[in-house]
C-alpha positions as CSV (number, residue, x, y, z in Angstrom):
1,M,120.8,42.6,235.9
2,K,118.5,43.3,233.1
3,V,118.4,40.7,230.4
4,V,117.0,40.9,226.9
5,A,116.5,37.9,224.6
6,L,117.2,38.6,220.9
7,A,116.1,36.5,217.9
8,P,116.9,37.5,214.3
9,V,114.4,36.2,211.8
10,Y,113.7,36.0,208.1
11,N,110.5,34.2,207.1
12,E,110.1,31.7,210.0
13,K,106.4,31.9,210.5
14,G,105.3,28.9,212.6
15,K,108.7,28.7,214.2
16,I,109.3,32.2,215.6
17,G,106.0,32.0,217.5
18,R,107.3,28.9,219.4
19,V,110.6,30.7,220.1
20,V,108.8,33.8,221.6
21,E,106.5,31.7,223.7
22,K,109.3,29.7,225.2
23,A,111.6,32.7,225.7
24,K,108.9,34.6,227.6
25,K,109.1,31.9,230.3
26,A,112.8,32.6,230.8
27,P,114.2,35.2,233.2
28,V,114.3,38.0,230.6
29,A,112.8,41.5,230.7
30,E,112.0,41.5,227.0
31,V,111.9,39.3,223.9
32,V,113.0,41.2,220.8
33,V,112.6,39.8,217.3
34,V,114.5,41.5,214.5
35,S,112.8,40.8,211.2
36,D,115.2,41.1,208.2
37,A,112.3,42.2,205.9
38,S,110.3,39.0,206.4
39,D,107.2,38.8,204.2
40,D,105.5,35.6,205.4
41,G,103.8,36.9,208.5
42,S,106.7,36.2,210.9
43,D,106.5,39.8,212.3
44,E,102.8,39.6,213.1
45,E,103.1,36.2,214.7
46,A,105.9,37.3,217.0
47,R,104.2,40.6,217.9
48,A,100.9,38.8,218.7
49,L,102.7,36.7,221.2
50,G,104.2,39.6,223.0
51,A,107.6,40.2,221.4
52,T,109.0,43.6,220.5
53,V,109.5,43.5,216.7
54,L,112.1,45.6,215.0
55,R,112.0,45.5,211.3
56,H,114.4,46.0,208.3
57,E,112.5,47.2,205.2
58,K,115.2,45.6,203.1
59,T,116.9,42.2,203.6
60,L,120.4,42.9,204.8
61,G,121.5,39.7,206.5
62,V,121.6,38.0,209.9
63,G,124.5,40.0,211.0
64,A,122.8,43.3,210.4
65,A,119.7,42.0,212.2
66,I,121.7,41.0,215.2
67,R,123.5,44.4,215.2
68,T,120.1,46.1,215.1
69,G,119.1,44.1,218.2
70,F,122.4,45.0,219.9
71,D,121.8,48.7,219.2
72,Y,118.3,48.4,220.7
73,A,119.7,46.6,223.8
74,L,122.3,49.3,224.4
75,E,119.8,52.1,223.9
76,K,117.5,50.5,226.5
77,D,120.5,50.0,228.9
78,Y,120.2,46.2,229.1
79,D,123.1,44.5,231.0
80,I,123.0,41.2,229.2
81,V,122.0,40.2,225.6
82,V,121.1,36.6,224.9
83,V,121.1,35.8,221.2
84,M,119.1,32.8,220.0
85,A,117.9,31.3,216.7
86,G,114.7,32.5,215.3
87,N,113.9,29.1,213.7
88,D,113.4,27.1,217.0
89,K,116.7,25.3,217.0
90,D,117.6,26.5,220.5
91,D,116.0,25.9,223.8
92,P,115.2,29.2,225.6
93,S,114.6,27.3,228.9
94,E,118.4,27.1,229.0
95,I,118.9,30.9,229.1
96,P,119.5,30.8,232.9
97,R,122.5,28.5,232.2
98,L,123.9,31.0,229.7
99,I,123.5,34.1,231.9
100,A,124.7,32.5,235.1
101,P,128.5,32.8,234.4
102,I,127.9,36.5,233.7
103,V,125.8,37.2,236.8
104,E,127.6,35.0,239.3
105,R,131.2,34.9,238.1
106,G,131.8,38.0,236.1
107,Y,132.1,36.5,232.6
108,D,131.7,38.7,229.6
109,Y,130.9,36.2,226.8
110,V,129.2,32.8,227.3
111,Q,129.1,30.6,224.3
112,G,126.5,27.8,224.2
113,S,128.0,24.5,223.1
114,R,126.2,21.3,221.9
115,Y,129.5,19.5,222.1
116,A,130.5,20.5,225.7
117,A,129.9,17.8,228.4
118,G,126.2,17.9,229.1
119,G,125.3,19.4,225.8
120,R,122.8,17.7,223.4
121,F,122.1,17.7,219.7
122,G,119.7,15.9,217.5
123,K,120.2,14.6,213.9
124,M,122.2,17.0,211.8
125,P,123.0,17.1,208.1
126,L,126.4,15.6,207.3
127,H,127.8,18.9,206.1
128,R,126.7,20.6,209.3
129,V,128.5,17.9,211.3
130,V,131.7,18.5,209.4
131,L,131.5,22.3,209.5
132,T,130.6,22.6,213.2
133,R,133.5,20.3,214.1
134,A,136.1,21.9,211.7
135,Y,135.5,25.6,212.5
136,P,136.2,25.4,216.2
137,W,139.6,23.8,215.3
138,L,140.5,27.0,213.4
139,V,139.4,29.2,216.3
140,R,141.5,27.2,218.7
141,L,144.4,27.5,216.3
142,V,144.3,31.4,216.1
143,T,143.2,32.1,219.7
144,G,144.5,29.3,221.9
145,F,141.1,28.9,223.6
146,P,139.8,25.4,223.7
147,I,136.4,26.2,222.2
148,T,134.2,23.2,221.2
149,D,131.3,24.8,219.3
150,A,132.2,28.1,217.7
151,T,129.3,28.1,215.2
152,N,126.5,27.9,217.7
153,G,124.4,31.1,217.6
154,F,123.0,30.5,221.2
155,R,125.1,32.8,223.4
156,A,125.0,35.5,226.1
157,I,127.0,38.7,226.0
158,R,127.6,41.4,228.6
159,A,126.4,44.7,227.2
160,S,129.6,46.5,228.2
161,L,131.6,44.3,225.8
162,L,129.5,45.6,222.9
163,R,130.3,49.2,224.0
164,D,134.1,48.6,223.7
165,P,135.4,50.8,220.9
166,R,137.8,48.1,219.8
167,I,134.8,46.0,218.7
168,R,133.5,47.6,215.5
169,L,130.3,45.9,214.6
170,H,129.2,48.7,212.2
171,Q,131.2,47.5,209.3
172,D,129.4,46.7,206.0
173,W,131.3,43.4,205.6
174,L,129.6,42.2,208.8
175,N,126.1,42.3,207.5
176,R,125.7,38.5,207.1
177,G,127.0,35.7,209.3
178,E,130.4,37.2,209.6
179,L,129.3,39.4,212.5
180,E,128.8,36.5,214.9
181,Y,132.2,35.1,214.2
182,Y,133.9,38.5,214.3
183,L,132.4,39.3,217.7
184,Q,133.4,35.9,219.1
185,L,136.9,36.2,217.8
186,Q,137.3,39.7,219.2
187,A,136.0,38.7,222.6
188,L,138.8,36.0,222.7
189,R,141.5,38.1,221.1
190,L,140.9,41.1,223.3
191,G,141.0,39.1,226.5
192,F,137.4,39.3,227.6
193,K,136.4,36.7,230.2
194,F,135.0,33.9,228.0
195,C,133.5,30.5,228.7
196,E,131.3,27.8,227.2
197,V,128.3,26.1,228.7
198,P,126.4,23.0,227.5
199,V,123.2,23.7,225.6
200,T,120.8,21.8,223.2
201,K,120.7,22.3,219.5
202,I,117.9,20.6,217.6
203,Y,117.1,20.9,213.9
204,P,113.3,20.6,213.9
205,D,112.8,20.1,210.2
206,L,115.4,18.5,207.9
207,S,113.1,17.8,205.0
208,R,114.6,20.7,202.9
209,Y,117.7,22.8,203.2
210,D,115.9,26.1,203.5
211,R,113.7,24.8,206.3
212,Y,116.6,24.5,208.8
213,T,118.9,27.3,207.7
214,K,119.2,30.5,205.7
215,I,122.9,30.1,205.3
216,R,123.8,30.0,201.6
217,P,125.9,26.9,200.7
218,V,129.5,27.5,199.9
219,T,129.2,31.3,199.6
220,D,128.4,31.9,203.2
221,W,130.6,29.0,204.4
222,F,133.6,30.7,203.0
223,G,132.3,34.2,203.9
224,N,132.2,33.1,207.6
225,L,136.0,32.4,207.4
226,R,136.7,36.1,206.6
227,P,136.8,37.2,210.3
228,I,139.6,34.7,211.0
229,I,141.5,35.8,207.9
230,Y,140.9,39.6,208.3
231,L,141.6,39.8,212.0
232,T,144.6,37.4,212.0
233,L,146.3,39.3,209.1
234,G,145.3,42.7,210.3
235,I,143.3,43.5,207.1
236,K,140.2,44.7,209.1
237,P,139.9,46.1,212.6
């Protein structure tokens, strides 16, 4: 099965290069970096290390960047898409662990979990500890699936799931982080074969908020709840 590794990025020079170098050692046919209009040299760094770089000329959001990567993967007929952080918080050497359930056991969506048995995580800001523990509880409540780490962006997805017409990723309200949570919820709600595997999540630089995340405090935290509200109440498809 053809596997592509996808990393959305916005101004992560010095980090995206490490991501590309490590991902190239994994069993993937291509490493794709989607730049959301980075202006710090991230694109050049990723390209120089052998990644395919897709670029937005205007900053749209991480969801739009991931969607651009999905569109590219489907156009190139990849079978599996692995999504990973562009700021070096994930360990690409664990990609085989993510894709194995799809290749060997027919799963459609494999969620990486720092909290599953065998998973690891380093020091996290207190608010991240609270949010990464609270959100899975909401997902369990509305889906019944015993998910442990619903906010982890490290995951593998069978491409056929992305082609399902019931999953409508090209909605403007999914341009930011909402897209990831929407896709995860739809995979669970629509009965796709879903599992978690243990992975590592490390925050390499906690010295300043914008050095470990581009998520806007409060605004994006509440925005990421929209998929649960909209899908549960039938407000959006």
